C-alpha positions as CSV (number, residue, x, y, z in Angstrom):
1,M,8.7,25.9,-26.1
2,K,12.4,25.5,-27.1
3,I,14.1,22.4,-28.3
4,W,17.7,21.3,-28.7
5,A,18.9,21.4,-32.3
6,K,21.7,22.5,-34.5
7,I,22.0,23.4,-38.2
8,E,24.5,21.4,-40.3
9,D,24.7,21.9,-44.1
10,G,21.4,23.7,-44.1
11,R,19.5,20.9,-42.4
12,I,18.2,20.5,-38.8
13,V,20.0,17.9,-36.6
14,Y,18.4,16.8,-33.3
15,P,20.3,15.1,-30.5
16,P,19.9,11.4,-29.8
17,K,16.7,10.5,-28.1
18,N,16.4,9.2,-24.5
19,D,16.2,5.4,-25.1
20,K,17.6,3.2,-22.3
21,T,16.9,0.1,-24.4
22,R,19.5,1.3,-27.0
23,G,21.9,2.6,-24.4
24,M,21.2,6.2,-25.4
25,F,21.6,8.9,-22.7
26,N,19.1,11.2,-21.2
27,V,19.7,14.5,-23.1
28,D,17.9,16.5,-20.5
29,K,20.6,15.7,-18.0
30,N,23.5,16.3,-20.4
31,E,23.2,19.9,-21.3
32,K,27.0,20.2,-21.2
33,W,27.3,17.5,-23.9
34,L,24.7,19.2,-26.0
35,V,26.5,22.6,-25.9
36,E,29.9,21.0,-26.5
37,N,28.4,19.3,-29.6
38,G,26.9,22.4,-31.1
39,F,23.3,22.0,-30.0
40,V,21.4,25.2,-29.1
41,L,17.9,25.7,-27.6
42,R,15.8,27.0,-30.5
43,T,12.1,27.8,-31.0
44,P,10.2,26.0,-33.8
45,E,10.0,29.4,-35.6
46,E,13.8,29.6,-35.7
47,L,14.0,26.2,-37.4
48,E,11.2,26.8,-39.9
49,P,13.4,28.2,-42.7
50,Y,15.6,25.1,-42.7
51,Q,14.2,22.4,-44.9
52,P,15.8,19.0,-45.0
53,K,17.9,18.5,-48.1
54,P,16.8,15.5,-50.2
55,I,19.1,12.6,-49.9
56,V,20.3,11.6,-53.4
57,E,21.3,8.0,-53.4
58,P,23.3,6.6,-56.3
59,K,21.4,4.4,-58.8
60,K,21.7,0.7,-58.2
61,Y,22.0,-1.9,-60.9
62,S,21.1,-5.6,-60.6
63,T,24.1,-7.7,-61.6
64,L,21.8,-10.5,-62.7
65,K,19.8,-8.1,-64.9
66,I,23.1,-6.8,-66.4
67,I,24.1,-10.4,-67.4
68,R,20.7,-11.2,-68.8
69,T,20.5,-7.9,-70.7
70,L,23.9,-8.4,-72.3
71,G,23.1,-11.9,-73.4
72,E,25.8,-13.4,-75.6
73,E,27.9,-10.2,-75.3
74,W,28.3,-10.9,-71.6
75,E,31.2,-13.3,-72.2
76,G,33.4,-10.4,-73.5
77,Y,32.6,-8.2,-70.6
78,R,33.1,-11.1,-68.1
79,T,36.6,-11.6,-69.5
80,R,37.4,-7.9,-69.2
81,L,36.2,-7.9,-65.5
82,E,38.3,-11.0,-64.8
83,V,41.4,-9.5,-66.4
84,A,40.9,-6.3,-64.3
85,G,40.5,-8.4,-61.1
86,Y,36.8,-7.4,-60.5
87,L,34.9,-10.5,-61.5
88,D,34.6,-12.0,-58.0
89,Q,33.3,-8.7,-56.6
90,F,30.9,-8.4,-59.5
91,F,29.4,-11.8,-58.8
92,A,29.4,-11.3,-55.0
93,A,27.1,-8.3,-55.3
94,N,23.3,-8.5,-55.7
95,Y,23.5,-5.0,-57.1
96,L,26.2,-2.4,-57.9
97,T,25.8,1.3,-57.3
98,E,26.7,3.8,-60.1
99,D,29.6,5.1,-57.9
100,D,31.0,1.6,-57.0
101,P,34.6,1.1,-58.3
102,V,33.6,-2.3,-59.9
103,F,30.6,-0.7,-61.7
104,V,32.7,2.3,-62.8
105,A,35.4,0.0,-64.2
106,F,32.7,-2.1,-65.9
107,M,31.0,0.9,-67.5
108,K,34.3,2.1,-68.9
109,T,34.3,-0.9,-71.2
110,V,30.7,-0.5,-72.3
111,P,29.8,1.4,-75.6
112,E,27.1,4.1,-75.4
113,E,24.4,2.0,-77.1
114,V,24.9,-0.8,-74.4
115,K,24.8,1.8,-71.6
116,A,21.3,2.7,-72.7
117,L,20.3,-1.0,-72.4
118,L,21.8,-1.1,-68.9
119,E,19.4,1.6,-67.7
120,M,16.8,-1.1,-67.8
121,C,18.9,-3.0,-65.2
122,E,18.2,-0.7,-62.3
123,W,17.6,-2.4,-59.0
124,E,14.1,-2.5,-57.8
125,E,13.6,-2.8,-54.1
């Protein structure tokens, strides 16, 4: 039995499923589309060596935990965020990711010993 699949960045990608409720198309009737989009009929044995790459998501930090952790020191950081124009964005977020521009700007102002404290502020889902 062969199935439609393609390999992208070392991982297996399958075409969209036939689901009329979501407006998806019937892939069996759209072989031309599959070929045009790089899908090839493959056996399961051909796909075996390709393992999905783990998705590495950036760490998330709770803004409330950050404020509570900093305690009295928070006012100084708040002022810096306000001067930089990031304060509204900081308060609008439930969490900030480590690659978020607001969080990056915030972390530039934080000394190393405080960064260690902020590790305790990771967002828990």
